[in-house]
C-alpha positions as a Markdown table, in Angstrom:
| # | Residue | x | y | z |
|---|---|---|---|---|
| 1 | Met | 115.4 | 91.5 | 115.6 |
| 2 | Ala | 115.5 | 90.6 | 119.1 |
| 3 | Ala | 111.9 | 89.4 | 119.3 |
| 4 | His | 112.6 | 87.0 | 116.7 |
| 5 | Asp | 116.3 | 86.2 | 118.1 |
| 6 | Leu | 118.0 | 87.4 | 115.1 |
| 7 | Lys | 121.3 | 88.6 | 114.6 |
| 8 | Pro | 122.4 | 91.6 | 111.7 |
| 9 | Lys | 123.5 | 88.4 | 109.3 |
| 10 | His | 120.8 | 86.5 | 109.5 |
| 11 | Val | 118.7 | 89.3 | 108.1 |
| 12 | Gly | 121.6 | 89.8 | 105.5 |
| 13 | Leu | 120.6 | 86.1 | 104.9 |
| 14 | Leu | 117.1 | 87.4 | 104.0 |
| 15 | Ala | 118.3 | 89.8 | 101.8 |
| 16 | Val | 120.5 | 88.0 | 99.7 |
| 17 | Leu | 117.7 | 85.3 | 99.0 |
| 18 | Asp | 114.6 | 87.8 | 98.4 |
| 19 | Ser | 117.7 | 89.4 | 95.5 |
| 20 | Gly | 117.5 | 86.2 | 93.9 |
| 21 | Ala | 121.7 | 86.5 | 93.6 |
| 22 | Ala | 122.1 | 83.5 | 95.1 |
| 23 | Ala | 119.9 | 80.4 | 96.4 |
| 24 | Ser | 122.1 | 77.4 | 97.6 |
| 25 | Gln | 123.8 | 77.5 | 101.0 |
| 26 | Leu | 127.0 | 77.6 | 99.1 |
| 27 | Asp | 126.6 | 80.5 | 96.5 |
| 28 | Val | 124.9 | 82.3 | 99.4 |
| 29 | Ala | 128.2 | 81.9 | 101.5 |
| 30 | Arg | 130.2 | 82.9 | 99.1 |
| 31 | Leu | 128.2 | 86.0 | 98.2 |
| 32 | Met | 128.1 | 86.8 | 102.0 |
| 33 | Asp | 131.7 | 86.0 | 102.4 |
| 34 | Val | 131.2 | 84.0 | 105.0 |
| 35 | Ala | 131.8 | 80.4 | 106.2 |
| 36 | Pro | 129.3 | 77.8 | 104.6 |
| 37 | Ser | 128.4 | 76.4 | 108.3 |
| 38 | Leu | 127.7 | 79.9 | 109.4 |
| 39 | Val | 125.0 | 79.8 | 106.1 |
| 40 | Val | 123.7 | 76.4 | 107.6 |
| 41 | Ser | 123.4 | 77.6 | 111.5 |
| 42 | Leu | 121.7 | 80.9 | 109.9 |
| 43 | Ala | 119.2 | 78.7 | 107.8 |
| 44 | Asp | 118.8 | 76.6 | 110.7 |
| 45 | Arg | 117.0 | 79.5 | 112.9 |
| 46 | Leu | 115.0 | 80.9 | 110.1 |
| 47 | Glu | 113.7 | 77.7 | 109.0 |
| 48 | Glu | 112.8 | 77.1 | 112.8 |
| 49 | Leu | 110.7 | 80.6 | 112.4 |
| 50 | Gly | 109.3 | 79.5 | 109.2 |
| 51 | Ala | 111.2 | 82.0 | 106.8 |
| 52 | Val | 112.9 | 79.9 | 105.1 |
| 53 | Arg | 112.5 | 76.4 | 103.6 |
| 54 | Arg | 115.7 | 74.0 | 102.4 |
| 55 | Glu | 114.9 | 71.5 | 99.2 |
| 56 | Arg | 117.1 | 69.4 | 97.2 |
| 57 | Asp | 118.4 | 71.1 | 93.9 |
| 58 | Pro | 117.3 | 68.4 | 91.5 |
| 59 | Ser | 119.7 | 68.7 | 89.2 |
| 60 | Asp | 121.9 | 67.9 | 92.1 |
| 61 | Arg | 121.7 | 66.3 | 95.2 |
| 62 | Arg | 124.1 | 67.3 | 97.1 |
| 63 | Arg | 123.1 | 71.2 | 97.2 |
| 64 | Gln | 120.7 | 72.8 | 99.5 |
| 65 | Ile | 118.4 | 75.5 | 97.8 |
| 66 | Leu | 116.9 | 78.2 | 100.3 |
| 67 | Thr | 113.9 | 79.5 | 99.5 |
| 68 | Leu | 111.8 | 82.6 | 101.0 |
| 69 | Thr | 108.5 | 81.8 | 102.5 |
| 70 | Ala | 105.5 | 84.2 | 102.8 |
| 71 | Glu | 106.8 | 84.7 | 106.6 |
| 72 | Gly | 110.6 | 85.2 | 105.2 |
| 73 | Arg | 109.6 | 88.1 | 102.9 |
| 74 | Asp | 107.3 | 89.8 | 105.9 |
| 75 | Leu | 110.5 | 89.3 | 108.7 |
| 76 | Pro | 112.8 | 91.9 | 107.2 |
| 77 | Ala | 109.8 | 94.5 | 107.4 |
| 78 | Ala | 109.2 | 93.6 | 111.3 |
| 79 | Cys | 113.0 | 93.3 | 112.0 |
| 80 | Thr | 113.0 | 96.8 | 110.6 |
| 81 | Glu | 110.1 | 98.0 | 112.9 |
| 82 | Ser | 112.2 | 96.4 | 116.1 |
| 83 | Ala | 115.3 | 98.1 | 115.3 |
| 84 | Ala | 113.2 | 101.6 | 114.7 |
| 85 | Glu | 112.2 | 100.9 | 118.5 |
| 86 | Leu | 115.3 | 100.4 | 119.5 |
| 87 | Asp | 116.7 | 103.3 | 118.2 |
| 88 | Ala | 113.5 | 105.5 | 119.5 |
| 89 | Glu | 114.4 | 104.1 | 123.2 |
| 90 | Leu | 118.1 | 104.4 | 123.1 |
| 91 | Leu | 117.8 | 108.1 | 121.7 |
| 92 | Glu | 115.4 | 109.6 | 124.1 |
| 93 | Glu | 117.9 | 109.7 | 127.0 |
| 94 | Leu | 119.4 | 112.4 | 124.7 |
| 95 | Gly | 119.4 | 115.8 | 123.9 |
| 96 | Pro | 118.2 | 117.3 | 120.1 |
| 97 | Asp | 122.5 | 118.2 | 119.8 |
| 98 | Glu | 123.9 | 114.9 | 121.2 |
| 99 | Ala | 121.0 | 112.9 | 119.2 |
| 100 | Glu | 122.3 | 114.8 | 115.6 |
| 101 | Thr | 125.9 | 114.5 | 116.7 |
| 102 | Leu | 125.6 | 110.5 | 117.1 |
| 103 | Ser | 123.4 | 110.2 | 113.8 |
| 104 | Ala | 126.2 | 112.0 | 112.3 |
| 105 | Val | 128.8 | 110.2 | 113.5 |
| 106 | Leu | 127.1 | 106.7 | 112.6 |
| 107 | Arg | 126.5 | 108.2 | 109.0 |
| 108 | Thr | 130.3 | 108.4 | 108.6 |
| 109 | Leu | 131.2 | 105.2 | 109.7 |
| 110 | Ala | 128.4 | 103.8 | 107.9 |
| 111 | Thr | 129.8 | 105.3 | 104.7 |
| 112 | Arg | 133.3 | 104.8 | 105.1 |
| 113 | Thr | 132.5 | 100.9 | 105.8 |
| 114 | Gly | 130.3 | 101.3 | 102.7 |
| 115 | Leu | 127.1 | 100.6 | 104.1 |
| 116 | Pro | 124.0 | 102.6 | 103.9 |
| 117 | Ala | 123.8 | 105.9 | 105.7 |
| 118 | Asp | 120.1 | 106.0 | 106.0 |
């Protein structure tokens, strides 16, 4: 993610758009439970990267519709790859027992907070 200067919420926005659960900036903000201004900021960065495109809703010119581009569909995989590389780099200094303990604690925290554990 660092290679693209993206934060987890950027990837979350890409995931929302990819799922088709929401398209307008306001609907995305409601779904992500964040301020609409944050979605605007996230979309600005993703638009700079060519990952999303903004269009006015033809039925309501006040609404901005966000759509993924081909680059936007590929970006989450690139972020996952970067995250895996960072994980490996951080874990290389730990012994096998320490790495397993850390993984177990992180799985527990993820489960308790409703995040995917894997």
